[in-house]
N, C-alpha and C positions, 0 to 999 in steps of 0.2 A: 405537393401536399406533405405535411409533416404529421406523422401519427405516433403518439407515445405508445410504449408497450408496458408490460407488467413490471418493468424496472421502476416505474413511477408509483407502484403500490407502497404505501407508508405503513399502515396499521389498521386494525379494527378496534374501535373503542366501544365499550358497553356504556350506554347512557340510560339512566333510570331517573324518573321524576315523579313526584307526588306533591300534594298540597302542603304537607308539613314534613319536617325532619322526623318527627315521631312515627309517621307512617312508614318511613324508609329505614328506621333504626335497626330492626332485626336483620334486614338485608345488608345494610352498611356494615354491621358488626361481622357478618360472615365474609363479605366481599373484601373487607380490609385485610383479612388474613390470607386470602386466596389470590388477589389481583393487586396491581399497582394503582393506587388512587391518584387520579389526575386532578380532580376538582370535586368539591362538595360545597354547595351553596345555592342561593336563589338565582333563577333566571326567569324573567317574565312571569312572575307570580307563582312559579313552582319551585319546589326544593329539588335540586338535582344532585346526583352522584355519578361521576364519570370515571371509568376504569379502563385499563388495558391489561392484556395478558402478561403474566410473568412465566408462562409455560415454555415448553421446549423450543418453540419457534422464536421466542424472544432471546433465550439463552444461546441457542445454536444458530441464530440468524445468519451468521457468516458461513456456517458449515452446510446448511441445507437451504433450499429455495423456499422463502416465505411467500405465501400468497393469502388472499382473503379467506379462501375456504379453510385452510389449515388453522388460521387464527379463530375463525368463527367456531370451528369444532372445539378448540380449546376453551373458549368462553362458554359455549353451550354445555360442555362437560361440567364446568363450575356451577352454572345455573341449575342444571338437572340434578346436581348433588346437594342442593340446598336443604337445610333442615326444615321442619314443618313451619316454624314461625317466619323464617326468611322466605319460604315458598309462598306463604300467604301475602307477605309484603310485595313480592314480585308480581303476583296475580292482581293485586289491588293497585299497583302503580299505574299512573296515567300515561307515563312514557316508558317504553321498553324498546330501546333501539340498539341494533348492532350497526355501528356507524363506520363504514369503510372509507378510509382516507386515501386519496390519490393525489399525486402532484402532477400537474400538467406542464409539460415543457413549454418554454416561451416560444411563441409562434405556432404551436400546435393548435389545430382547430378540431381535432378529434382524438379520442383515446378509447381503447377498448380494454375492459377488465372482466374476467370471467369469475363467477361464483358458481361452484359445482352444485348440481341439483340436490345432492344429499345435504349440503350445508344450508341451502334455501329451505328444505323440508324441516330441518332442525329449528331454524329461526321461526318458521311458521308454527311448528308444534309448541313452541314456547310463547306463542301469541305475541311475538315481537315484530318490529319492523326492520327491514333492511334499508339503510340510508347510505347515500354516497355523498361525501364532502370532497370537493376539489379545491386544491390550493395552487 
């Protein structure tokens, strides 16, 4: 049996979606200055904005162990610090996902990744989903 470990953790992306760009505009304006924009555009009828952290775990990734919980906390810090109009856009968004990306080794049929309870609670408090994408 081949089992991948946390070395296959890639990153956590923040995915937000709404019916129109205008609904996300106040949120995009703030997030563009706080996070790295990966994608903004339409996917299956919704307007999406996808971001990843520019925080300490990204900058010091080689110096300290990155994991999903650390990056979730960085992204949650940004969302919790939103101004009033961006916060309204966050609450109104149809999609609010913390998307954990993991790479599965060729031949592996199982992989285990831990998200600490405090990180899960923060995602839930933000009324967001915790999503896992495997590559």
